[in-house]
C-alpha positions as CSV (number, residue, x, y, z in Angstrom):
1,M,-22.4,-6.1,24.4
2,N,-20.9,-3.7,26.9
3,L,-18.0,-1.4,26.2
4,G,-15.5,-3.6,28.1
5,S,-16.2,-6.7,25.8
6,Q,-16.1,-4.3,22.8
7,I,-12.5,-3.1,23.4
8,A,-11.1,-6.3,24.9
9,W,-9.6,-7.4,21.7
10,D,-8.3,-3.9,20.3
11,D,-4.5,-3.6,19.7
12,T,-4.4,-7.6,19.8
13,V,-3.1,-10.3,17.6
14,L,-4.7,-13.7,18.1
15,P,-3.0,-16.8,16.7
16,F,-4.9,-19.7,15.4
17,Q,-4.6,-23.1,13.6
18,L,-7.1,-24.7,11.3
19,D,-6.5,-28.5,12.1
20,A,-8.6,-29.8,9.2
21,S,-6.7,-27.7,6.5
22,D,-3.1,-27.7,7.7
23,V,-3.5,-23.9,7.7
24,R,-2.3,-21.4,10.5
25,G,-3.2,-17.9,10.8
26,R,-3.7,-14.7,12.8
27,V,-6.4,-12.3,13.5
28,A,-5.4,-8.7,14.4
29,R,-7.3,-5.7,15.7
30,L,-5.7,-2.2,15.9
31,D,-7.1,1.1,17.1
32,G,-5.0,2.9,19.6
33,V,-1.8,1.8,17.9
34,L,-3.0,3.3,14.6
35,D,-4.1,6.5,16.3
36,Q,-0.8,7.1,17.8
37,V,1.2,6.2,14.7
38,L,-0.7,8.5,12.5
39,S,-1.1,11.4,15.2
40,Q,2.7,11.8,14.9
41,H,2.3,13.2,11.4
42,D,-0.1,15.2,9.3
43,Y,-0.3,12.7,6.4
44,P,-2.7,13.3,3.3
45,A,-5.4,10.7,3.3
46,Q,-3.8,8.3,0.7
47,I,-0.6,8.2,2.6
48,E,-2.6,7.7,5.9
49,A,-4.3,4.7,4.1
50,L,-1.0,3.2,3.1
51,V,0.5,3.6,6.5
52,A,-2.6,2.0,8.2
53,E,-2.5,-1.0,5.8
54,M,1.3,-1.5,6.3
55,A,0.9,-1.3,10.1
56,L,-1.8,-3.9,10.2
57,L,0.3,-6.2,8.0
58,T,3.3,-5.7,10.2
59,A,1.3,-6.7,13.2
60,L,0.1,-9.9,11.6
61,I,3.4,-10.8,10.1
62,G,5.5,-9.9,13.2
63,Q,3.6,-12.2,15.5
64,T,4.3,-15.1,13.2
65,M,8.1,-14.7,13.4
66,K,10.3,-16.2,16.2
67,L,11.9,-12.9,16.8
68,R,14.5,-11.8,19.2
69,W,14.4,-8.2,18.3
70,K,12.8,-6.4,15.2
71,L,11.0,-7.1,12.0
72,S,10.9,-4.3,9.5
73,L,8.6,-3.9,6.5
74,Q,9.5,-1.4,3.8
75,V,8.0,-0.2,0.5
76,R,10.0,1.9,-1.9
77,G,8.6,3.3,-5.1
78,D,9.3,5.8,-7.8
79,G,5.8,7.4,-7.4
80,P,4.7,10.2,-4.9
81,A,4.8,7.7,-2.0
82,R,8.4,7.2,-1.9
83,L,8.7,5.1,1.3
84,I,6.5,3.3,3.7
85,A,8.5,1.8,6.6
86,T,7.3,0.0,9.8
87,D,9.0,-1.8,12.6
88,Y,7.7,-4.5,14.9
89,Y,9.7,-5.0,18.2
90,A,9.2,-8.6,19.7
91,P,8.3,-8.8,23.3
92,Q,11.5,-9.4,25.3
93,K,9.9,-11.7,27.8
94,E,6.6,-13.6,28.3
95,G,3.8,-11.3,29.1
96,D,5.5,-8.3,27.5
97,I,3.7,-6.2,24.8
98,A,4.9,-6.0,21.3
99,R,5.7,-2.5,19.8
100,I,4.9,-1.1,16.4
101,R,6.1,2.2,14.7
102,A,5.5,3.4,11.2
103,Y,6.7,6.3,8.9
104,A,6.1,7.5,5.4
105,S,8.2,9.7,3.0
106,F,6.2,11.3,0.2
107,D,6.1,14.2,-2.5
108,D,3.0,16.1,-1.7
109,T,3.1,17.9,-5.0
110,R,2.8,14.7,-7.0
111,L,-0.1,13.1,-5.1
112,D,-3.2,12.6,-7.2
113,A,-6.4,12.4,-5.1
114,S,-8.4,10.8,-7.9
115,K,-6.4,7.6,-7.9
116,P,-6.2,4.7,-5.4
117,A,-3.6,5.0,-2.7
118,F,-1.6,2.0,-3.9
119,D,-1.0,3.7,-7.3
120,M,0.9,6.4,-5.5
121,I,3.8,4.0,-5.0
122,G,4.6,3.4,-8.7
123,K,7.2,0.8,-9.5
124,G,9.5,-0.3,-6.7
125,Y,10.0,-3.1,-4.3
126,F,8.5,-4.7,-1.1
127,A,11.0,-5.7,1.5
128,I,10.9,-7.7,4.6
129,L,13.9,-7.2,7.1
130,I,14.6,-9.4,10.1
131,D,17.1,-8.3,12.8
132,Q,17.7,-10.7,15.6
133,G,19.9,-8.4,17.4
134,Q,23.6,-7.9,18.2
135,G,25.8,-10.6,17.0
136,M,23.3,-11.9,14.4
137,T,23.4,-11.4,10.6
138,P,20.3,-9.5,9.5
139,Y,18.0,-11.0,6.8
140,Q,16.4,-9.3,3.9
141,G,14.0,-10.6,1.4
142,I,12.7,-8.4,-1.6
143,T,9.9,-8.8,-4.1
144,P,8.7,-6.4,-6.8
145,I,5.6,-4.1,-6.2
146,A,2.8,-6.2,-7.6
147,G,-0.9,-7.3,-7.2
148,G,-2.7,-3.9,-6.6
149,S,-2.3,-3.6,-2.8
150,L,0.3,-3.8,0.0
151,A,-1.5,-7.0,1.1
152,K,-1.0,-8.6,-2.3
153,C,2.6,-7.5,-2.3
154,A,3.0,-9.4,1.1
155,E,1.3,-12.4,-0.4
156,T,3.7,-12.4,-3.3
157,Y,6.7,-12.0,-0.9
158,F,5.8,-15.1,1.0
159,A,5.1,-17.0,-2.1
160,Q,8.4,-16.0,-3.8
161,S,10.8,-15.7,-1.0
162,E,9.5,-18.2,1.5
163,Q,7.4,-20.5,-0.7
164,L,4.6,-20.3,1.9
165,P,1.1,-19.8,0.5
166,T,-0.2,-16.7,2.3
167,R,-3.5,-14.7,2.2
168,F,-4.4,-11.4,3.8
169,E,-7.9,-10.0,4.2
170,L,-7.8,-6.5,5.6
171,S,-10.1,-3.7,6.5
172,F,-9.1,-0.2,7.9
173,G,-10.4,3.4,8.2
174,K,-11.7,6.0,10.5
175,S,-14.7,5.2,12.6
176,T,-17.0,6.6,15.3
177,L,-18.4,4.8,18.2
178,A,-21.4,6.2,20.1
179,G,-20.3,8.9,22.5
180,Q,-16.8,8.9,21.2
181,G,-14.7,10.9,18.6
182,E,-13.5,9.8,15.4
183,S,-10.6,7.3,15.6
184,W,-8.8,4.7,13.3
185,R,-9.7,1.1,13.5
186,A,-8.2,-1.7,11.5
187,G,-8.7,-5.5,11.5
188,G,-7.4,-8.4,9.4
189,V,-7.0,-12.1,9.1
190,M,-3.8,-13.8,7.8
191,L,-3.9,-17.4,6.6
192,Q,-0.7,-19.4,5.8
193,H,-0.3,-23.0,4.8
194,M,1.9,-24.8,7.2
195,P,5.6,-25.0,6.0
196,K,6.7,-28.2,4.3
197,A,10.1,-30.0,4.5
198,S,10.4,-30.1,0.6
199,P,8.7,-27.1,-1.3
200,F,6.7,-28.3,-4.1
201,A,7.5,-25.3,-6.4
202,S,10.6,-25.7,-8.7
203,G,11.5,-22.0,-8.4
204,E,11.5,-21.6,-12.2
205,G,8.7,-19.0,-12.4
206,G,5.2,-18.9,-11.5
207,S,1.6,-18.1,-12.6
208,G,1.5,-14.8,-10.7
209,E,2.0,-11.3,-11.9
210,Q,5.4,-10.8,-13.6
211,G,5.9,-14.5,-13.6
212,L,6.2,-14.6,-9.8
213,L,5.1,-17.5,-7.6
214,A,1.5,-17.8,-6.5
215,A,-0.1,-20.0,-3.8
216,N,-1.3,-22.5,-6.3
217,D,2.3,-23.0,-7.6
218,L,3.5,-24.3,-4.2
219,L,0.8,-26.9,-3.5
220,D,0.0,-30.4,-4.6
221,E,-3.5,-31.4,-5.4
222,D,-4.7,-32.4,-1.9
223,E,-3.0,-29.3,-0.4
224,G,-4.4,-27.0,-3.0
225,E,-7.9,-28.2,-2.2
226,N,-7.6,-27.6,1.5
227,W,-5.9,-24.2,0.9
228,N,-8.7,-23.1,-1.6
229,R,-11.5,-24.2,0.8
230,A,-10.0,-22.1,3.7
231,N,-9.7,-19.2,1.2
232,I,-13.4,-19.6,0.1
233,L,-14.5,-19.4,3.7
234,L,-12.4,-16.4,4.3
235,D,-14.0,-14.6,1.1
236,S,-17.3,-14.5,3.1
237,V,-16.0,-12.2,5.8
238,D,-17.2,-8.5,5.8
239,D,-15.6,-5.3,6.9
240,L,-17.5,-4.9,10.2
241,E,-16.5,-8.4,11.2
242,L,-12.9,-7.6,10.6
243,I,-12.7,-4.2,12.4
244,G,-15.2,-5.0,15.1
245,P,-15.8,-3.8,17.7
246,S,-18.9,-5.9,18.3
247,V,-17.5,-9.2,16.9
248,Q,-14.8,-10.9,18.9
249,P,-12.0,-12.6,17.0
250,T,-12.9,-16.0,18.6
251,E,-16.5,-15.6,17.4
252,L,-15.3,-14.6,13.9
253,L,-13.1,-17.8,13.6
254,V,-16.0,-19.9,14.6
255,R,-18.3,-18.3,12.0
256,L,-15.9,-18.6,9.2
257,F,-13.9,-21.8,9.9
258,H,-16.0,-24.0,12.3
259,E,-15.8,-27.0,9.9
260,E,-12.1,-26.6,9.7
261,Q,-11.6,-27.1,13.4
262,P,-10.1,-23.9,14.6
263,R,-7.7,-23.9,17.5
264,V,-6.7,-20.6,19.3
265,Y,-3.5,-19.8,21.2
266,D,-2.5,-17.1,23.6
267,P,-3.1,-13.6,22.3
268,Q,-0.3,-11.0,22.0
269,S,-1.0,-7.4,22.8
270,V,0.6,-4.6,20.8
271,K,1.2,-0.9,21.3
272,F,2.8,2.0,19.7
273,G,6.5,2.2,20.6
274,C,9.8,3.8,19.4
275,S,13.3,2.7,20.0
276,C,15.0,6.0,19.4
277,S,17.3,7.5,22.1
278,A,20.0,10.1,22.4
279,D,22.5,7.1,22.6
280,R,21.2,5.7,19.4
281,V,21.6,9.1,17.7
282,R,25.1,9.5,18.9
283,E,25.9,5.9,17.6
284,S,24.6,6.7,14.2
285,L,26.9,9.9,14.1
286,S,29.9,8.2,15.3
287,I,31.1,7.5,11.8
288,Y,31.6,11.2,11.0
289,S,34.5,13.4,11.3
290,A,34.7,16.7,13.2
291,K,34.5,18.5,9.9
292,D,31.4,16.6,9.1
293,I,29.7,17.4,12.4
294,A,30.8,21.0,11.9
295,H,28.6,21.1,8.7
296,M,25.7,19.8,10.7
297,T,26.0,22.3,13.6
298,T,23.3,25.2,13.6
299,D,24.1,28.8,14.1
300,E,23.2,28.3,17.8
301,G,26.1,26.0,18.1
302,I,24.1,22.7,18.5
303,V,23.5,19.6,16.4
304,T,19.7,18.6,16.2
305,A,18.1,15.3,15.2
306,D,14.4,14.5,14.9
307,C,13.0,10.9,15.0
308,Q,11.0,10.3,11.8
309,F,8.8,7.7,13.6
310,C,7.8,9.4,16.9
311,G,8.9,13.1,16.4
312,A,11.1,13.1,19.3
313,H,13.7,16.0,19.2
314,Y,17.3,15.8,20.2
315,E,20.0,18.4,20.6
316,F,23.7,17.8,21.1
317,D,26.9,19.6,21.9
318,P,28.9,19.0,18.6
319,N,32.1,18.4,20.7
320,T,30.5,15.1,21.8
321,L,29.9,13.8,18.4
322,G,31.7,11.8,15.8
323,F,34.8,9.6,16.0
324,E,36.9,12.7,16.8
325,A,34.7,13.8,19.7
326,S,36.8,15.9,22.1
327,V,34.3,15.8,25.0
328,K,32.4,12.8,26.6
329,P,28.7,13.2,26.6
330,D,28.5,13.0,30.5
331,D,31.1,15.9,30.6
332,A,28.9,18.1,28.4
333,E,25.9,17.9,30.8
């Protein structure tokens, strides 16, 4: 296989449906996105792994949503990994590329290299936030940290908050192709049972960890049989098939699910992208008084701000900031 065919599916999400199982899904491949996300920061290995897994989940989940603007995933814990946050910006029109950014906050002094990365989160919660833009009320759903991985947390979220049986199979890490340097690659498959008009679960507790709902709590006998069959087929996938680059997603779907009658739809490209801007920083500071702005002003007489996601650096005249601003931004230039 030539290089062109090897990279054709990188930074792409492919939607599909299994007609024989009443299951829909996504196959995602990320490489350049992860490299750009992680190159913005000098994260320890465990934090890099958590950010990579979260970015891959974000690509898979974001493509399933009917978004006008932004999907955000957040994990907050009481361990050394305090916060993992990602954003997925939907394409604004047909043919546009979706954008992903990610950020982590952590306490380097508390990291324990002998333990799995997920253990660095501790107790906390997994949240999905959907913001459809100006004039729309944001939605937020939260579930406890559970299951032993971020993928399992996402599965629990969909079972508990959306009552949708969901499965993720992910692989990610650094790899080296012949003639190229080391780079990040990630790949994954998301399976999700098609939504039902009347959820089967009573909502009174489930068989999952901490009494949370699990997939089998949401399906009747026939649906459960179809769902279990699709999951058993997905169990046979290996890491190299997930991350590529030699196995195309369409080939992977045929190998795994040919008896389930897979149907593919148009793929969605994704890239690293940030929404930060000077205007957005000004807007975020508009709630502060002149006294507050004075406390933020450096000895050099400026107010600075750095984007946690992309590292962009902004400098402002303090007289242009806050609700008591005495100078318009254009006049300060």
